[in-house]
Backbone as numpy.savetxt, mean C-alpha at the origin, in Angstrom:
# Nx Ny Nz CAx CAy CAz Cx Cy Cz
-10.20 6.72 20.14 -11.23 6.15 19.26 -11.07 4.63 19.22
-12.17 3.88 19.44 -12.09 2.43 19.46 -11.94 1.88 18.04
-11.58 0.58 17.97 -11.34 -0.06 16.68 -12.58 0.01 15.79
-13.75 -0.23 16.37 -14.97 -0.20 15.57 -15.19 1.18 14.97
-14.96 2.22 15.77 -15.13 3.59 15.26 -14.14 3.88 14.14
-12.91 3.37 14.28 -11.91 3.59 13.25 -12.33 2.93 11.94
-12.83 1.69 12.03 -13.25 0.98 10.82 -14.40 1.72 10.14
-15.38 2.16 10.93 -16.50 2.90 10.36 -16.03 4.21 9.75
-15.07 4.84 10.40 -14.55 6.10 9.89 -13.85 5.91 8.56
-13.14 4.78 8.41 -12.42 4.50 7.18 -13.35 4.31 5.99
-14.60 4.00 6.25 -15.55 3.82 5.17 -16.00 5.15 4.58
-15.66 6.25 5.23 -15.96 7.57 4.70 -14.74 8.10 3.96
-14.97 9.00 3.05 -13.97 9.45 2.09 -12.57 9.58 2.66
-12.25 10.64 3.35 -10.95 10.86 3.97 -11.21 11.39 5.37
-10.57 10.80 6.36 -10.96 11.07 7.73 -9.76 11.53 8.55
-9.98 12.56 9.37 -8.97 13.02 10.31 -9.31 12.44 11.67
-8.41 11.62 12.22 -8.66 10.96 13.49 -7.78 11.57 14.58
-8.36 11.81 15.75 -7.63 12.31 16.91 -6.87 13.60 16.62
-7.29 14.35 15.62 -6.65 15.62 15.34 -5.32 15.53 14.63
-4.77 14.30 14.46 -3.45 14.19 13.84 -3.33 13.01 12.88
-4.20 12.03 12.98 -4.12 10.84 12.13 -5.08 10.99 10.96
-4.54 10.93 9.77 -5.34 11.14 8.56 -5.37 9.85 7.75
-6.55 9.34 7.48 -6.71 8.10 6.73 -7.47 8.36 5.44
-6.95 7.88 4.35 -7.61 8.01 3.06 -7.71 6.62 2.45
-8.91 6.19 2.12 -9.14 4.84 1.58 -9.40 4.93 0.08
-8.59 4.21 -0.68 -8.69 4.19 -2.14 -8.99 2.77 -2.59
-9.89 2.62 -3.54 -10.28 1.30 -4.04 -9.95 1.20 -5.53
-9.27 0.11 -5.90 -8.96 -0.16 -7.32 -9.81 -1.34 -7.78
-10.60 -1.14 -8.81 -11.47 -2.19 -9.34 -11.03 -2.54 -10.76
-11.16 -3.81 -11.08 -10.92 -4.24 -12.46 -12.17 -3.95 -13.28
-11.99 -3.37 -14.44 -13.14 -3.02 -15.29 -13.93 -4.25 -15.67
-15.25 -4.12 -15.65 -16.12 -5.22 -16.05 -16.08 -5.42 -17.56
-16.21 -6.66 -17.97 -16.34 -6.92 -19.40 -17.72 -6.45 -19.86
-17.81 -6.07 -21.13 -19.06 -5.53 -21.66 -20.23 -6.47 -21.43
-19.99 -7.78 -21.63 -21.09 -8.74 -21.50 -21.56 -8.91 -20.06
-20.78 -8.40 -19.09 -21.14 -8.55 -17.68 -21.82 -7.32 -17.10
-21.75 -6.21 -17.80 -22.24 -4.95 -17.24 -23.75 -4.95 -17.01
-24.51 -5.63 -17.86 -25.97 -5.61 -17.72 -26.45 -6.44 -16.54
-25.65 -7.41 -16.11 -26.07 -8.29 -15.01 -25.35 -8.00 -13.70
-24.37 -7.15 -13.74 -23.59 -6.86 -12.52 -24.42 -6.08 -11.52
-24.21 -6.38 -10.23 -24.89 -5.63 -9.18 -23.98 -4.52 -8.64
-22.83 -4.35 -9.27 -21.87 -3.34 -8.81 -21.86 -2.16 -9.78
-22.03 -0.97 -9.23 -21.95 0.26 -10.02 -20.86 1.13 -9.42
-19.94 1.59 -10.27 -18.84 2.42 -9.81 -19.02 3.84 -10.30
-19.14 4.77 -9.36 -19.18 6.19 -9.68 -17.94 6.84 -9.08
-17.75 8.09 -9.35 -16.59 8.80 -8.81 -16.66 8.84 -7.29
-15.74 8.14 -6.65 -15.66 8.17 -5.20 -16.64 7.27 -4.48
-17.39 6.43 -5.19 -18.32 5.56 -4.49 -18.58 4.27 -5.26
-18.95 3.24 -4.51 -19.33 1.94 -5.07 -20.75 1.64 -4.60
-21.63 1.29 -5.54 -23.02 1.00 -5.22 -23.26 -0.49 -5.46
-23.73 -1.18 -4.42 -24.03 -2.60 -4.53 -25.55 -2.80 -4.56
-26.01 -3.56 -5.55 -27.45 -3.81 -5.68 -28.03 -3.01 -6.84
-29.18 -3.46 -7.33 -29.84 -2.80 -8.46 -31.29 -2.51 -8.08
-31.70 -1.27 -8.28 -33.08 -0.89 -7.96 -34.07 -1.70 -8.80
-33.68 -2.04 -10.02 -34.57 -2.76 -10.93 -34.91 -4.15 -10.42
-34.06 -4.70 -9.54 -34.31 -6.04 -9.02 -35.12 -6.01 -7.73
-35.47 -4.83 -7.29 -36.25 -4.72 -6.06 -35.42 -4.58 -4.81
-34.10 -4.65 -4.95 -33.22 -4.50 -3.79 -32.99 -3.03 -3.48
-32.66 -2.76 -2.22 -32.29 -1.41 -1.83 -30.77 -1.28 -1.98
-30.30 -0.55 -2.96 -28.85 -0.44 -3.18 -28.16 0.17 -1.97
-26.93 -0.30 -1.71 -26.11 0.24 -0.64 -24.93 0.97 -1.26
-24.66 2.17 -0.78 -23.59 3.00 -1.33 -22.46 3.14 -0.32
-21.23 2.89 -0.79 -20.03 3.01 0.04 -19.15 4.11 -0.54
-18.77 5.07 0.29 -17.98 6.21 -0.16 -16.51 6.04 0.18
-15.64 6.42 -0.73 -14.20 6.33 -0.53 -13.54 7.60 -1.06
-12.28 7.79 -0.71 -11.56 8.96 -1.22 -11.52 8.93 -2.74
-11.20 7.76 -3.29 -11.14 7.58 -4.73 -11.51 6.14 -5.06
-12.21 5.94 -6.18 -12.49 4.60 -6.69 -12.00 4.56 -8.13
-11.04 3.68 -8.40 -10.50 3.54 -9.75 -11.21 2.39 -10.46
-11.60 2.63 -11.68 -12.23 1.61 -12.50 -11.30 1.30 -13.67
-10.46 0.28 -13.48 -9.52 -0.09 -14.53 -8.40 0.93 -14.72
-7.88 1.48 -13.63 -6.84 2.51 -13.72 -5.49 1.91 -14.06
-4.61 2.74 -14.59 -3.24 2.33 -14.89 -2.38 2.48 -13.64
-1.19 1.88 -13.66 -0.25 2.04 -12.56 0.12 3.51 -12.38
0.26 4.22 -13.49 0.60 5.65 -13.43 -0.46 6.43 -12.67
-1.73 6.19 -12.98 -2.82 6.93 -12.35 -2.87 6.66 -10.86
-2.78 5.39 -10.48 -2.86 5.05 -9.05 -1.73 5.70 -8.28
-0.51 5.62 -8.81 0.63 6.18 -8.08 0.58 7.70 -8.04
0.42 8.32 -9.18 0.51 9.78 -9.24 -0.60 10.47 -8.45
-1.80 9.90 -8.46 -2.93 10.54 -7.82 -3.06 10.19 -6.33
-2.73 8.95 -5.96 -3.03 8.51 -4.60 -1.82 8.20 -3.73
-0.68 7.87 -4.34 0.48 7.48 -3.55 1.55 8.55 -3.52
1.80 9.19 -4.64 2.83 10.22 -4.70 2.65 11.31 -3.64
1.42 11.82 -3.41 1.26 12.82 -2.34 1.67 12.31 -0.97
1.49 11.01 -0.73 1.88 10.42 0.56 3.40 10.38 0.67
4.07 9.95 -0.39 5.54 9.90 -0.40 6.12 11.30 -0.21
5.54 12.28 -0.89 6.02 13.66 -0.77 5.79 14.20 0.64
4.72 13.76 1.30 4.48 14.18 2.68 5.55 13.65 3.62
6.01 12.42 3.34 7.08 11.84 4.17 8.36 12.66 4.04
8.61 13.21 2.86 9.79 14.04 2.65 9.68 15.39 3.36
8.46 15.74 3.74 8.25 16.98 4.50 8.24 16.73 6.00
8.52 15.48 6.41 8.66 15.18 7.82 7.49 14.48 8.47
6.47 14.12 7.71 5.32 13.43 8.28 5.56 11.91 8.30
4.99 11.25 9.31 4.99 9.79 9.33 3.88 9.30 8.42
4.22 8.54 7.41 3.22 8.10 6.44 3.31 6.59 6.22
2.20 6.01 5.82 2.13 4.57 5.53 1.17 4.34 4.38
1.55 3.46 3.48 0.67 3.01 2.42 0.43 1.52 2.62
-0.80 1.13 2.83 -1.15 -0.28 3.04 -1.97 -0.75 1.85
-1.54 -1.83 1.23 -2.25 -2.39 0.08 -2.88 -3.72 0.51
-4.20 -3.79 0.44 -4.94 -4.99 0.82 -5.67 -5.55 -0.39
-5.83 -6.86 -0.41 -6.57 -7.47 -1.51 -6.58 -8.97 -1.38
-7.60 -9.60 -1.93 -7.69 -11.06 -1.91 -6.68 -11.66 -2.88
-6.47 -12.97 -2.76 -5.58 -13.66 -3.70 -6.09 -13.47 -5.13
-5.15 -13.29 -6.05 -5.45 -13.11 -7.47 -6.22 -11.80 -7.73
-6.02 -10.82 -6.87 -6.71 -9.54 -7.06 -5.75 -8.47 -7.59
-4.59 -8.90 -8.09 -3.57 -7.99 -8.63 -2.94 -7.12 -7.54
-3.02 -7.59 -6.29 -2.42 -6.85 -5.18 -0.91 -6.72 -5.36
-0.25 -7.86 -5.60 1.20 -7.84 -5.76 1.62 -7.03 -6.98
0.81 -7.08 -8.04 1.12 -6.30 -9.23 1.04 -4.81 -8.92
0.03 -4.42 -8.14 -0.10 -3.02 -7.76 1.09 -2.58 -6.92
1.57 -3.47 -6.06 2.68 -3.12 -5.17 4.00 -3.00 -5.92
4.32 -4.01 -6.74 5.66 -4.02 -7.33 5.69 -4.10 -8.85
4.58 -4.33 -9.48 4.58 -4.41 -10.94 4.87 -5.84 -11.41
5.59 -5.99 -12.51 5.90 -7.33 -13.03 6.65 -8.16 -11.99
6.66 -9.48 -12.20 7.27 -10.40 -11.23 8.70 -10.01 -10.90
9.47 -9.60 -11.90 10.86 -9.22 -11.66 11.01 -7.72 -11.90
10.47 -6.92 -10.96 10.50 -5.47 -11.19 11.91 -4.93 -11.16
12.84 -5.68 -10.53 14.21 -5.21 -10.44 14.83 -5.03 -11.83
14.31 -5.81 -12.79 14.84 -5.73 -14.16 14.00 -4.85 -15.06
12.94 -4.27 -14.48 12.04 -3.43 -15.28 12.71 -2.11 -15.63
12.48 -1.65 -16.84 13.03 -0.36 -17.24 12.44 0.74 -16.37
13.25 1.70 -15.90 12.76 2.74 -14.98 11.54 3.49 -15.47
11.38 3.62 -16.77 10.24 4.38 -17.29 9.05 3.49 -17.64
9.11 2.21 -17.26 8.04 1.29 -17.59 6.72 1.72 -16.96
5.64 1.66 -17.73 4.32 2.00 -17.20 3.77 0.93 -16.29
4.47 -0.22 -16.21 3.99 -1.33 -15.41 4.56 -1.33 -13.99
5.53 -0.50 -13.72 6.12 -0.47 -12.39 5.07 -0.18 -11.33
5.23 -0.83 -10.17 4.26 -0.67 -9.10 4.63 0.42 -8.11
3.93 0.41 -6.98 4.08 1.45 -5.98 5.49 1.50 -5.39
6.07 0.35 -5.07 7.38 0.35 -4.41 8.48 0.91 -5.31
8.67 0.38 -6.53 9.73 0.96 -7.36 9.51 2.43 -7.70
8.27 2.84 -7.85 7.98 4.25 -8.13 8.30 5.12 -6.91
7.97 4.62 -5.71 8.28 5.37 -4.49 9.79 5.50 -4.32
10.51 4.43 -4.62 11.97 4.47 -4.53 12.53 5.53 -5.46
12.02 5.58 -6.68 12.49 6.57 -7.65 12.21 7.99 -7.16
11.04 8.19 -6.55 10.69 9.51 -6.03 11.62 9.93 -4.91
11.90 9.01 -3.98 12.76 9.32 -2.84 14.15 9.77 -3.30
14.71 9.06 -4.28 16.08 9.34 -4.67 16.19 10.40 -5.76
15.07 10.86 -6.25 15.11 11.95 -7.23 14.97 13.31 -6.55
14.70 13.30 -5.24 14.54 14.54 -4.51 15.89 15.22 -4.32
16.00 16.51 -4.64 17.30 17.20 -4.57 17.82 17.40 -3.15
16.95 17.36 -2.15 17.41 17.53 -0.78 18.12 16.28 -0.30
18.96 16.42 0.71 19.75 15.32 1.22 19.08 14.70 2.45
18.87 13.41 2.41 18.28 12.68 3.53 19.11 11.44 3.81
18.98 10.95 5.03 19.50 9.62 5.35 18.34 8.66 5.24
18.41 7.73 4.31 17.30 6.80 4.05 17.69 5.42 4.57
16.91 4.92 5.50 17.12 3.58 6.03 15.89 2.74 5.70
16.12 1.47 5.47 15.01 0.59 5.08 15.04 -0.70 5.87
13.86 -1.25 6.09 13.70 -2.56 6.72 12.62 -3.30 5.96
12.70 -4.60 5.93 11.67 -5.43 5.30 11.26 -6.51 6.30
9.97 -6.68 6.47 9.51 -7.71 7.39 8.19 -8.29 6.90
7.89 -9.49 7.38 6.62 -10.14 7.08 5.81 -10.24 8.35
4.56 -9.80 8.27 3.65 -9.91 9.40 2.58 -10.92 9.03
2.53 -12.04 9.77 1.59 -13.11 9.44 1.25 -13.88 10.70
-0.05 -14.05 10.98 -0.51 -14.79 12.16 0.14 -14.27 13.44
0.20 -12.95 13.58 0.75 -12.31 14.78 2.23 -12.55 14.97
2.91 -13.02 13.94 4.36 -13.19 13.98 5.02 -12.22 13.01
6.10 -11.62 13.44 6.83 -10.66 12.60 8.22 -11.22 12.32
8.50 -11.43 11.05 9.77 -12.02 10.63 10.64 -10.95 9.97
11.85 -10.76 10.51 12.80 -9.81 9.95 13.43 -10.43 8.70
13.12 -9.88 7.53 13.56 -10.47 6.27 14.97 -10.06 5.86
15.58 -9.14 6.59 16.95 -8.72 6.27 17.97 -9.29 7.26
17.50 -10.02 8.24 18.41 -10.62 9.21 19.11 -11.83 8.59
20.35 -12.05 8.98 21.08 -13.23 8.46 20.51 -14.51 9.02
19.84 -14.43 10.15 19.15 -15.59 10.72 17.77 -15.14 11.17
16.83 -15.05 10.23 15.50 -14.49 10.52 14.80 -15.16 11.70
14.39 -14.35 12.65 13.63 -14.81 13.80 12.43 -13.89 13.99
11.46 -14.36 14.76 10.30 -13.53 15.05 10.71 -12.37 15.95
10.20 -11.20 15.64 10.50 -9.99 16.42 9.29 -9.60 17.26
9.56 -8.91 18.33 8.49 -8.47 19.23 8.15 -7.01 18.95
6.86 -6.68 19.10 6.41 -5.30 18.98 6.42 -4.67 20.36
7.11 -3.54 20.49 7.21 -2.84 21.77 6.61 -1.45 21.64
6.41 -0.81 22.78 5.91 0.56 22.78 6.82 1.43 23.63
7.22 2.55 23.06 8.10 3.48 23.73 7.35 4.80 23.94
7.48 5.43 25.11 6.74 6.67 25.36 7.14 7.80 24.42
8.34 7.74 23.84 8.80 8.79 22.95 8.47 8.51 21.49
8.81 7.32 21.01 8.63 7.01 19.58 7.43 6.14 19.29
6.68 5.75 20.31 5.48 4.96 20.08 5.79 3.50 19.80
4.95 2.86 18.97 5.15 1.45 18.66 6.36 1.26 17.76
7.11 0.19 18.01 8.25 -0.15 17.16 8.50 -1.64 17.22
9.26 -2.15 16.27 9.59 -3.58 16.22 11.00 -3.75 16.78
11.09 -4.50 17.85 12.37 -4.68 18.53 13.35 -5.49 17.68
14.60 -5.04 17.63 15.70 -5.74 16.96 15.48 -5.88 15.45
14.65 -5.06 14.86 14.44 -5.11 13.40 15.68 -4.55 12.70
16.12 -5.22 11.65 17.31 -4.81 10.92 17.01 -3.65 9.98
17.76 -2.58 10.11 17.68 -1.44 9.20 18.99 -1.29 8.45
18.90 -0.99 7.17 20.09 -0.78 6.36 20.02 0.61 5.72
21.15 1.30 5.70 21.21 2.64 5.11 21.33 2.51 3.59
20.49 3.24 2.88 20.46 3.19 1.43 21.15 4.43 0.84
21.97 4.22 -0.17 22.66 5.32 -0.82 22.13 5.60 -2.22
21.57 4.58 -2.87 21.03 4.74 -4.22 19.71 3.99 -4.34
18.98 4.27 -5.40 17.72 3.56 -5.65 17.99 2.07 -5.86
19.11 1.75 -6.50 19.44 0.35 -6.74 19.69 -0.39 -5.44
20.29 0.28 -4.44 20.49 -0.34 -3.13 19.16 -0.78 -2.53
18.18 0.10 -2.63 16.87 -0.18 -2.04 16.16 -1.29 -2.78
16.26 -1.28 -4.11 15.66 -2.36 -4.88 16.33 -3.69 -4.57
17.64 -3.64 -4.34 18.38 -4.87 -4.09 17.96 -5.52 -2.78
17.81 -4.74 -1.70 17.43 -5.36 -0.43 16.00 -5.86 -0.47
15.17 -5.20 -1.28 13.80 -5.69 -1.43 13.81 -7.05 -2.12
14.67 -7.20 -3.11 14.79 -8.49 -3.80 15.36 -9.55 -2.88
16.37 -9.17 -2.08 16.99 -10.12 -1.15 15.99 -10.60 -0.11
15.12 -9.71 0.35 14.15 -10.08 1.38 13.26 -11.22 0.94
13.03 -11.33 -0.38 12.17 -12.40 -0.88 12.77 -13.78 -0.67
14.09 -13.86 -0.52 14.72 -15.17 -0.32 14.37 -15.76 1.05
13.88 -14.92 1.97 13.52 -15.38 3.30 12.02 -15.58 3.47
11.29 -15.42 2.39 9.83 -15.55 2.49 9.40 -17.00 2.28
8.43 -17.43 3.08 7.80 -18.73 2.86 6.38 -18.55 2.35
5.91 -17.28 2.39 4.59 -16.95 1.87 4.75 -15.77 0.91
3.92 -15.70 -0.14 4.07 -14.64 -1.12 3.49 -13.30 -0.67
3.77 -12.95 0.59 3.30 -11.65 1.09 4.45 -10.94 1.77
4.44 -9.62 1.70 5.51 -8.85 2.32 4.99 -7.51 2.74
5.51 -7.01 3.85 5.21 -5.66 4.28 6.52 -4.93 4.39
6.64 -3.79 3.75 7.90 -3.07 3.73 7.75 -1.70 4.34
8.80 -1.24 5.03 8.82 0.12 5.56 10.15 0.75 5.22
């Protein structure tokens, strides 16, 4: 399937690609203020966003997604849309959660919660996707070997954030394991605190406030 077909497919609720790749697109919207609702051209219904207003003579356009949240809490986003993905990884599936958003769109808050999530109380309702995923992984009664890497992908450059001397890494392809990042540093995690600690350490190597973690 070509890139254009993939993008178009992602605009539909939940899509099975090539018989094995499953993509689910979730949208989080900030609730409109009461004084803005009468003039807004955006209407949010369950699973869809409608742009345009019939009353203005425009033809509204409807975009369908797996889920559309209108002012959801961190608990709702994680439990409904992310937790099933994390649980699938524990059953042996390759899974990825990608969070996209413009600057000042609460993207980082959705990912990690408050600025210093490492000090956040474990039961805090403000915790983001990463600390909640960490808690889920280490609360599972089965025994796994958990390894983690942190890297930044920006302008086609990949920076290993756990290396003692961060350098750009190359993306390679292997016939057995598929795409991988060459020479990326992986560390074995024994506790949830270990994983939170390396995530915090990785920030010391960042020059931009963006991070991609695996």
